[in-house]
C-alpha positions in Angstrom: -202.9 4.1 -63.7 -200.3 5.8 -61.8 -200.9 7.6 -59.0 -196.9 9.4 -58.9 -198.3 13.0 -58.9 -200.5 13.0 -55.9 -199.1 14.1 -52.6 -199.1 12.3 -49.2 -201.6 14.5 -46.7 -199.0 15.9 -44.8 -197.3 17.7 -47.6 -200.8 18.8 -49.2 -201.7 20.3 -45.8 -198.2 22.1 -45.7 -198.5 23.1 -48.5 -201.9 24.8 -48.5 -201.6 25.8 -45.5 -201.5 29.9 -46.1 -198.0 30.2 -45.5 -197.8 29.3 -41.9 -193.8 28.2 -42.0 -193.2 31.5 -43.8 -194.3 33.3 -41.0 -192.3 32.5 -38.4 -194.7 31.0 -36.3 -194.7 29.9 -32.5 -194.6 26.5 -30.9 -196.3 28.0 -28.0 -199.6 29.2 -27.4 -200.4 33.3 -28.5 -199.7 36.0 -26.2 -202.3 35.9 -23.3 -202.9 39.6 -24.2 -203.1 39.0 -28.1 -205.7 41.1 -29.6 -206.3 39.6 -32.9 -206.0 36.1 -33.2 -206.1 33.3 -35.7 -205.7 29.6 -34.6 -205.5 28.7 -38.4 -202.7 30.5 -38.7 -200.6 31.1 -35.7 -198.9 33.7 -34.2 -195.6 35.2 -35.4 -193.2 37.7 -34.1 -194.9 40.3 -36.4 -198.3 39.0 -34.2 -197.2 39.9 -30.6 -194.8 43.0 -32.0 -198.5 44.3 -33.4 -199.7 43.5 -29.7 -197.2 44.8 -27.7 -197.5 47.9 -29.4 -201.0 48.4 -28.9 -200.8 47.7 -25.3 -198.0 50.1 -25.4 -200.5 52.9 -26.9 -203.1 52.2 -24.3 -200.4 52.6 -21.3 -200.3 55.3 -19.3 -196.4 57.4 -19.3 -195.5 55.1 -15.8 -196.8 52.4 -17.1 -195.0 52.8 -20.9 -192.0 53.6 -19.5 -191.8 50.2 -16.4 -192.8 48.5 -19.7 -189.5 49.3 -21.7 -187.9 48.6 -18.7 -189.0 44.7 -18.2 -188.5 44.8 -22.3 -185.0 46.4 -21.8 -184.0 44.2 -18.7 -185.4 40.9 -20.4 -183.4 41.4 -23.9 -181.6 44.4 -24.4 -184.0 46.4 -26.6 -184.9 50.0 -26.7 -187.9 49.6 -29.5 -190.6 47.1 -29.5 -190.0 47.1 -33.1 -186.3 45.7 -32.6 -188.2 42.2 -31.5 -188.5 41.1 -34.8 -184.3 40.2 -34.9 -184.3 38.5 -31.8 -184.8 34.6 -32.6 -188.2 32.9 -32.0 -187.1 30.9 -28.5 -186.0 34.7 -27.4 -189.3 35.6 -28.5 -191.4 32.8 -27.0 -189.5 33.6 -23.6 -190.0 37.2 -23.3 -193.9 36.8 -24.4 -194.2 34.7 -21.4 -191.9 37.0 -19.4 -194.3 39.9 -20.2 -197.3 38.1 -19.7 -196.2 37.5 -16.0 -195.1 41.4 -15.8 -198.6 42.1 -16.9 -200.3 39.8 -14.3 -198.2 41.2 -11.7 -199.4 44.5 -12.3 -202.9 43.6 -13.1 -203.5 41.5 -10.0 -201.2 43.0 -7.3 -203.2 43.6 -3.7 -201.3 45.8 -1.7 -200.5 44.1 2.1 -200.6 45.8 5.3 -197.6 46.7 6.9 -197.3 46.3 11.1 -197.6 50.1 10.9 -201.3 50.2 9.0 -199.5 51.7 6.0 -200.1 49.8 3.0 -196.4 50.1 0.0 -198.5 51.5 -3.5 -195.3 52.7 -5.6 -191.7 51.9 -5.4 -188.7 53.1 -6.2 -189.8 56.5 -7.5 -187.1 59.7 -8.1 -187.8 62.6 -5.9 -184.8 65.3 -6.4 -182.6 62.9 -7.1 -183.7 60.9 -4.5 -185.5 56.9 -4.8 -188.0 56.5 -2.7 -191.3 54.5 -2.0 -194.5 55.7 -1.6 -196.6 54.4 1.6 -200.5 55.0 2.4 -202.9 54.3 5.4 -206.4 54.3 5.1 -207.1 54.6 8.4 -205.2 57.4 9.8 -205.6 58.8 5.9 -201.6 59.8 5.3 -199.5 59.3 3.2 -195.3 58.3 3.8 -192.4 59.0 1.4 -189.5 56.5 2.5 -186.2 57.3 1.1 -184.2 54.1 0.1 -181.3 55.6 -0.9 -179.8 55.9 2.9 -179.7 52.3 4.2 -178.7 51.5 6.8 -181.2 53.8 8.1 -184.5 55.1 5.8 -185.1 58.5 5.9 -189.3 59.1 6.2 -191.4 61.7 5.7 -194.9 61.4 6.5 -197.6 63.5 5.0 -201.4 64.1 5.8 -203.4 62.7 2.3 -204.4 66.8 2.2 -200.6 67.9 2.0 -199.4 65.2 -0.2 -198.4 66.3 -3.7 -198.4 63.2 -5.7 -196.4 65.3 -8.4 -193.9 65.6 -6.1 -192.5 62.1 -6.4 -193.5 61.5 -10.1 -196.9 59.8 -9.8 -199.8 60.9 -11.8 -202.8 62.7 -9.7 -205.4 61.0 -11.5 -203.2 57.5 -10.8 -203.3 58.8 -6.7 -206.6 59.6 -6.8 -207.6 56.1 -8.2 -205.4 54.4 -5.8 -206.8 56.2 -2.5 -210.8 55.7 -3.7 -209.4 51.6 -4.0 -208.8 51.8 -0.5 -212.2 53.7 0.5 -214.3 51.3 -1.5 
């Protein structure tokens, strides 16, 4: 009796593995923020695009802008859907870069400057100028530092009641949450 049609274990496994070769699966672990992941199938570009799209949809306007700016700076794409045109190696490195980017946003802990202010927002636009926004929980005041007037930065200080977050492009609810986080 001959067994010439009997496949090797590897070829049998590969041929029945639910099309894993056709999905463009990654050799790296799945996206840290993956919403749905099946370890039997792997993690593909399409899975990454779907997860990234869901993160984008659930984000604030500012977070969306920051994410898209980050993607553009890393791979020069304007849309999440265009990630499918990248090679798998580029997708893998973008995935890791976005994980680090999202981690840095989630784990940000402001540090006190010598004057007691905390840097809370960077590189915001105000009347065609760029500024950083600082908050002092001790004096309950806000400092807006215009960063485009080097070598000396122009600073304006406001009491918490006088400061209007919208004037520098900050969502009022986001700013209120930030202030509350310092008071807790």
